[in-house]
N, C-alpha and C positions, 0 to 999 in steps of 0.2 A: 503494499500499499504506500502510495506517495502522499506526503504532506506538503502543502504549499500555503504560505502566508500571502494574503493579498489585501489591498485596500479597494473598496468600491466607493465611488463618490457621486453625489448629485448636487448641482448648483442651482440656486435661485428657485427652489420649490415654492409653489404657491398653493392655491386653494383646490387643486386637483390632486388626489392621492397619487404619489409617484413611487415607483419601485426603485429603491436605492441602487444606484449604479446599474440599472436594468438588469439586476442579478436575480436569477431563479436557479435554485439548486439543480444540477443536471442528474440524470440517471446514474445510478451506481456511485453516488457521491454523498458524503455527509459533510456538513459544514458547521463549524462552531463560530458563532459571533463573539469576538473577544473584546470589541469596543464598538460603540456606536455613539457619536457626538453630533448634536444639532447646534449650528450657530445661527444666531439672528443677525442677518446683514442689513437690516433696516437702519437708516440713519438715526431715527429718533423715537421709535415706538416699540413697546412691548408687543410681542406676538404670542399667540397660543398655537401649539402644535400637538398633533396626534402622531403616534408611532405605533404600528401594529404588525403583527405576524399574520400573513395569509397562508393558510394550510388547508389544502384541499377544498378551497372556496370559503372556508371559515376564517373570520377575522377576529383575532385576539389582541387586545390593546396592551401594550407595555406601559404607555402613558396616553392620556386623553385630556385635551384642553390645558396642557401644561404650559405655564408662562415661561417665556424667555425674553429677558430684558434686552433693550437695544444694545448691540455690541457684545452681548453675552452668549453663553453656551449652556447646554443641558446635556449631561452625560447620561444617556439612556441605559447603556450597557457598558460595564467596565469594572475594574477592581476585582472582587471575588465573584461577581455576577457574570455568567455566560448564558447564551441562548443557543440551543442546538436546533439546526434546520435539517430537514431530510428532503428527498427528491420531490421537486415541484414547489417547495416553500419559497417564500420571499418576504422581505421587510418593506413596508410602505410608510411614507411620511407625508403629512399634509400640514399646511399652516393656515391660519385664518386670514392672512393678508398675502396678496399676490407677490411673487418673486422675492421672498424674504428669508428663506431657510437654505443654508448650505449643510450638507450631510456627509460625514465620513464614517464608513462602516469597515472595521478591520476584521478579517475572517481567517480561520484555518480551514482549508478545504482538504478533505481526505478522500482520495480516489483509489 
C-alpha cells in the first residue's frame, strides 16, 4: 500500500456548496483528513461557514453557521482530530457571503 500526503485547496468559496479541491475519494482508496482550515478573505466582515462530509448522498456537518472573523481562520480538523473518508466521500464548504472563504485540506491518501 502506498501512502501519499497531499494538500487540496479551494479559493474564494461563496454561497454554493463547494467540494474542497474538487476531491472525491477514488475507488480502492482510503483518505484521512489531517487538517482542514477555512480562512475568511473578506476585507471587513465576519462570515458564517458550513463544512460537511458527503457520504453516499448523506451530508453530515462538522460545523454549521460557524463564524469566522474578517482576516481570521477556523481550524475544522487538526491536532488530535482526524476524519476518515472512504470511496466516493468528499468534503464540502459553503459561506454565507459570496467569494469569501479559502480552504486548505491536508490529507493522507492510502492506495
